[in-house]
Each structure stands twice: as structure tokens, then as C-alpha cells.
C-alpha positions in Angstrom: 92.8 85.8 80.6 89.9 88.1 81.0 88.7 90.3 83.9 87.5 87.2 85.8 91.2 86.3 86.6 92.0 89.7 88.4 88.4 90.3 89.9 89.3 88.1 92.9 91.9 90.6 93.9 89.4 93.4 93.9 90.0 94.7 90.3 86.5 95.8 89.0 84.8 94.0 86.1 83.8 96.3 83.3 80.1 96.5 84.6 81.5 98.0 87.8 83.6 100.9 86.4 81.0 103.4 85.5 79.0 102.9 88.8 82.3 103.4 90.6 82.9 106.6 88.6 79.5 107.9 89.4 79.6 106.9 93.1 80.2 109.4 96.0 82.5 106.9 97.7 85.2 107.4 95.1 84.5 111.0 95.2 85.6 111.9 91.7 83.5 115.0 91.5 86.3 116.9 93.5 88.7 116.4 90.5 88.6 118.5 87.2 88.6 115.4 85.0 86.1 113.4 87.1 83.6 116.3 87.3 83.9 116.9 83.5 83.1 113.3 82.8 80.3 113.0 85.4 78.6 116.2 84.2 78.6 115.0 80.6 77.2 111.6 81.7 74.5 113.4 83.6 73.6 115.7 80.6 73.3 112.9 78.2 72.3 109.7 80.0 69.9 108.6 82.8 71.0 106.5 85.8 69.8 105.5 89.4 72.2 105.1 92.2 69.5 103.6 94.5 68.3 101.2 91.9 71.8 100.4 90.7 70.8 101.1 87.2 73.5 102.7 84.9 74.3 102.8 81.2 76.7 100.5 79.8 80.3 101.7 79.4 80.3 100.6 75.7 77.0 102.9 75.3 78.9 106.0 76.7 82.0 105.4 74.4 79.8 104.5 71.5 78.0 107.9 71.9 81.2 109.8 72.1 82.7 107.8 69.2 79.7 108.8 66.9 80.6 112.4 67.1 84.3 111.9 66.8 83.8 109.7 63.8 81.3 112.0 62.1 83.6 115.1 63.0 80.2 116.8 64.5 79.6 118.7 67.8 76.9 117.6 70.1 75.8 121.2 71.0 77.4 124.5 71.9 78.6 123.0 75.2 80.1 119.8 73.8 81.6 120.7 70.5 83.8 118.3 68.7 87.0 119.2 70.4 85.3 118.8 73.8 83.9 115.4 72.8 87.5 114.2 72.1 88.6 115.6 75.3 85.9 113.9 77.3 86.7 110.6 75.7 90.4 111.0 76.8 89.3 112.0 80.2 86.9 108.8 80.5 89.9 106.7 79.5 91.9 108.2 82.3 89.3 107.8 84.7 89.3 104.0 84.0 92.9 103.9 84.4 92.5 105.5 87.8 89.8 103.2 89.0 91.4 100.1 87.9 94.7 101.1 89.6 92.9 101.4 93.0 93.2 97.7 93.5 96.6 97.0 91.7 99.0 98.1 94.4 99.4 95.0 96.1 100.4 91.2 95.8 98.1 88.8 94.3 97.9 85.3 95.9 95.9 83.8 93.0 98.4 85.1 90.3 101.4 83.8 92.6 99.7 80.2 92.8 99.3 80.4 88.9 103.0 81.2 88.5 104.1 78.5 90.9 102.2 75.9 88.8 103.9 77.4 85.5 107.3 76.8 87.3 106.4 73.3 88.4 104.7 72.0 85.4 105.4 73.8 82.2 107.2 76.9 81.3 106.5 76.6 77.5 103.5 78.9 77.7 102.4 82.3 76.4 99.6 84.4 77.9 97.3 86.8 76.2 95.5 89.1 78.7 92.9 91.7 78.2 93.4 93.2 81.7 94.9 96.7 82.3 96.1 95.7 85.7 99.6 94.7 86.6 98.9 91.9 89.3 100.1 89.2 86.8 103.5 90.7 86.3 104.0 91.8 89.9 103.2 88.2 91.0 106.2 87.1 88.6 108.9 88.6 90.9 109.9 85.5 92.6 110.7 83.8 89.2 112.7 86.8 87.8 116.2 86.0 86.6 116.4 82.3 87.8 113.3 81.0 86.1 112.5 83.5 83.5 112.1 87.1 82.0 108.8 88.8 81.1 108.6 89.5 77.5 106.0 92.1 76.6 106.4 91.4 72.8 107.1 95.0 71.9 110.2 97.2 72.1 110.6 99.2 75.3 112.5 102.4 75.8 113.9 100.6 78.8 115.9 98.3 76.7 118.1 101.2 75.5 120.9 102.0 78.0 121.3 105.6 76.9 122.1 108.6 79.0 118.5 110.1 78.5 116.9 107.1 80.2 119.4 106.9 83.1 116.6 108.1 85.5 114.2 105.1 84.6 114.3 101.5 85.3 116.3 99.6 82.6 114.7 96.3 81.7 116.3 93.0 80.5 115.4 92.4 76.8 114.5 88.7 76.8 115.0 88.5 73.0 118.6 89.2 73.3 121.3 87.0 75.0 121.5 87.5 78.7 124.2 86.6 81.2 122.9 83.9 83.5 124.4 81.8 86.5 125.4 78.2 85.3 122.9 76.4 87.3 119.9 78.3 85.9 118.2 78.4 82.6 115.8 81.1 82.4 113.1 81.3 79.7 111.3 84.3 78.1 107.7 84.3 79.0 105.4 86.1 76.7 102.7 88.3 78.4 100.7 89.8 75.5 98.5 92.7 76.9 96.2 93.2 73.7 94.3 96.0 75.5 97.2 97.8 77.0 98.5 98.2 80.5 98.5 100.8 83.4 102.2 100.8 83.5 102.8 101.6 79.9 103.4 105.1 78.7 103.2 105.9 75.0 104.9 108.9 73.2 103.1 109.7 69.9 106.1 111.6 68.7 108.8 109.1 68.7 106.2 106.3 68.8 108.0 104.4 71.6 106.9 103.1 75.0 108.1 103.5 78.3 107.6 100.9 81.0 107.2 102.1 84.5 106.8 99.0 86.5 105.8 100.6 89.9 104.5 104.1 88.7 100.8 104.1 87.5 99.4 107.1 89.2 97.6 109.8 87.3 96.6 113.3 88.3 92.8 113.9 87.8 93.2 117.6 87.9 95.8 117.8 85.1 95.7 114.4 83.4 99.3 113.9 83.9 101.2 110.7 84.8 103.0 111.1 88.2 106.3 109.6 89.3 108.0 109.6 92.6 111.5 110.3 93.7 113.2 108.0 96.0 113.7 108.2 99.0 112.1 111.7 99.4 108.9 110.9 97.6 108.5 114.1 95.7 106.1 114.2 92.8 107.1 114.9 89.2 105.3 114.7 85.8 106.3 112.1 83.3 107.4 113.4 79.8 109.2 111.4 77.1 112.8 111.6 78.0 113.8 111.6 74.3 111.6 114.6 73.1 109.8 116.1 76.0 106.4 114.9 74.5 103.8 114.3 77.1 102.9 110.6 77.5 99.6 109.2 76.6 97.8 106.3 78.3 97.9 103.1 76.4 94.8 101.3 77.4 92.1 100.3 74.8 88.7 101.4 76.1 85.6 99.1 76.0 84.1 100.6 72.8 82.6 99.0 69.9 85.1 100.9 67.6 88.6 99.6 68.4 91.6 101.4 66.8 93.9 98.4 66.1 96.1 100.6 64.2 97.8 101.9 67.0 101.6 100.9 66.5 102.1 99.0 69.8 98.6 97.3 69.7 99.1 96.3 66.0 102.2 94.7 66.8 100.8 92.9 69.8 97.8 91.5 67.8 100.4 90.1 65.2 102.4 88.4 68.0 99.1 86.9 69.4 98.1 85.6 66.0 101.4 83.6 65.8 101.1 82.3 69.4 97.5 81.1 68.8 98.5 79.4 65.4 101.4 77.7 67.1 99.8 76.5 70.4 98.8 73.0 71.2 96.2 74.0 73.7 94.2 77.2 74.1 92.7 78.0 77.5 90.3 80.8 78.2 90.1 81.9 81.9 87.6 84.3 83.2 86.7 85.9 79.9 83.0 86.3 78.7 83.8 87.1 75.0 82.1 90.5 75.3 80.1 91.5 72.1 82.4 94.8 72.0 85.4 92.6 71.6 84.7 91.6 67.9 88.4 91.9 67.2 89.1 89.1 69.8 86.6 86.8 68.2 88.0 87.6 64.8 91.4 87.0 65.9 90.8 83.6 67.3 88.4 82.5 64.5 91.0 83.3 62.0 93.9 81.6 63.7 92.6 78.5 65.5 93.3 75.2 64.0 90.7 72.5 64.1 93.0 70.0 65.8 93.7 72.4 68.7 92.4 71.7 72.2 90.3 74.6 73.5 89.3 74.7 77.2 87.1 77.5 78.7 87.3 78.0 82.4 84.5 80.3 83.8 82.5 80.5 86.8 79.3 80.9 84.7 77.7 78.1 82.9 75.2 79.6 80.7 74.1 78.4 77.3 74.7 81.8 75.6 78.3 82.0 76.9 79.0 78.3 75.7 77.6 79.0 72.5 80.0 81.9 71.8 82.9 79.6 72.4 81.3 76.7 70.3 81.2 79.3 67.5 85.1 79.7 67.8 85.7 75.8 68.0 83.7 72.7 68.0 86.5 71.1 69.8 85.8 73.0 72.9 85.6 71.8 76.6 83.7 73.9 79.3 84.8 73.9 82.9 82.6 75.6 85.3 85.1 76.9 87.7 86.4 80.4 88.8 90.0 81.5 88.4 90.6 81.3 92.4 89.2 77.8 92.5 91.2 76.7 89.6 94.5 77.8 91.1 93.7 76.2 94.4 92.9 72.9 92.7 96.3 71.2 92.2 95.1 68.4 90.0 93.0 70.7 87.7 95.9 73.2 87.4 98.3 70.5 86.5 96.1 69.1 84.0 95.5 72.4 82.3 99.1 73.6 82.2 100.8 70.4 81.6 
């Protein structure tokens, strides 16, 4: 699944993120992090709000990555440490922008899960989306039909005293108690580019899942949680060692750091799933040139006898050729994600 699967619910496409950051409607200039990033872009790029002309997000990250990789400063204002800081700030702004449309229920993902329940539970999902709409829509299936398997270890699995203030999570890779009339299955959701509700500690190298807490403070750059029922704010730190949590979303840059422990594990898991699958379906994904790692992943693992189906609202020769380069056994269906989930026959044929 690519951005086209979440876009019907209002989650911005990649090309919309930078214009939103620079827009006065979102009003990020009033925050320290927002103002710092916007000032950097204005100092080093040209854009025109009225003409809707903006630099590509990959170009901004690529410019930052050049100085980081070369261990160089840009000038006296933007020394190397400042460049590193600005990149982290830009990632946090992406986190903030994507999260604006995530705190709601998704009709389209709900319809998708209904079809999975009805026709075939033997599926795995690889998604490149940061938002959590897919998982939130799974709630009506929890326990009776299945459990979400993020394919990496979560702190939430460990029922220790230090974690008592957080949501414990069922580990679907261990035996679970179930009622006699139910036979739940683990459903793999492999989020190769990270997630808004993942918080990573680079001291103990563990990840905390905060299912409902995705808020970020754009003045301090801290993750925020809220107590219940008084709704008081608090800042997230690792409950095991007190280290400040980091975002765990992979930005749209040409230089992808795949050696991050969680991401590396997810790539290995995705490799096995691709090799074992009888059918591969791409939904709402344009195979961006910045996603060379995704092309390499599928190019290495796809078998010649596997059925490959591309569901996309755009029917362009350039996009079709990108998929033909992955597999000659490819079928292209010109259809949006929202039309797909509302077409019962098509959905049944795809999932069965």
C-alpha cells in the first residue's frame, strides 16, 4: 500500500507536504521548529505560493543529506550540527502534518478489513504510509478475528513494572487465550517507512507502541501523552532508561538508512513475505524514484510465477513501465483505492 490508499481520508500525498509546511493556513511559523525549517527553506530554495511552485521534498532532504554525509557546514549560520538539527526538525514537521488527518475513523480501510474477514485472512500487508488509519480500522476484528503483528518486538509485550503506565499489547507470536468459538490469526502489517505511533529509544534499542498518542510539540520537539481522565500533558521518555524518544519515520530522501535496527528487521520480514506470496497487489503506490530500496526489494524477491496486480488511479505508460520492470507477469487495473473497496466483485477477486 502506498499513499494513494490513505489519501481518500485526507492524508496528504508526498507532493502536498512541503506546500502545507509553507502554507499560512497551517501556521507553522508560530512554532520554533516550524519557523526554523521555513527559514532554512527560504534561505536556500525558491518557491511561489501563488503559482503553486515548490521544490520537491526529496530535493530539500537531498541538500541536507549532502552536508551531513560530507560532514560539512553550509555557512556560518548553518553549520554541520545545525544542518543535522534541521533535518530532524523537518522529519518532525512531516510527522505533525500527516497526523492532522489521522485522528478519525476510515470508511475505506474498514471496508477493506471487512473483505479480508469475508474472503481471506491469509494475507500480509506491506505499507509505506506513516499514518495509523489502517490499524485503527482493524478494531472491530480485534481478538475474535485476529491480532495485529507489527513484525518487530514492542516494549508493550513486556509486562514489567516500568511499563505499567502504558498500553500492554498482545504478542501474536506467542500462544494467546481465546474463546472456544473463535480462531483468531496474526495479521502482519509491515510498515517499512515507520509509523506515527512508534517511539524509538536509541539507548535500549527498543520501540514503544503508543496506539492513540501521536502528538508532537513543535516548540520543544517532544512527544506528548495525555493522562486520563484529567487530560494533562506529559512528555514521553523511555520508561526503561529515561532517554528521550525519537521519531521512527523514514523521510522521503534518496539516501535511506536501512541499517536502523527496526527498519532492518522489517525489510527482512518483508523479503520473506514477498517470496512466499502467491499473489502480490500494489495499491495506490507510484514506485517513486526515491524508493530505490523498494524496487530492489521486490526485484530480488519476486518469483517469475507470481501474479502481480497493480491497482492505481493513474494509467500512465511511465508508471506501467516501472512495474513491468519488476515483473512481466503484471496486470494493471486503473482504479482508485476508494473505488476498489466499494467494488465488491473486484475486491473479492483481488483478495481471494
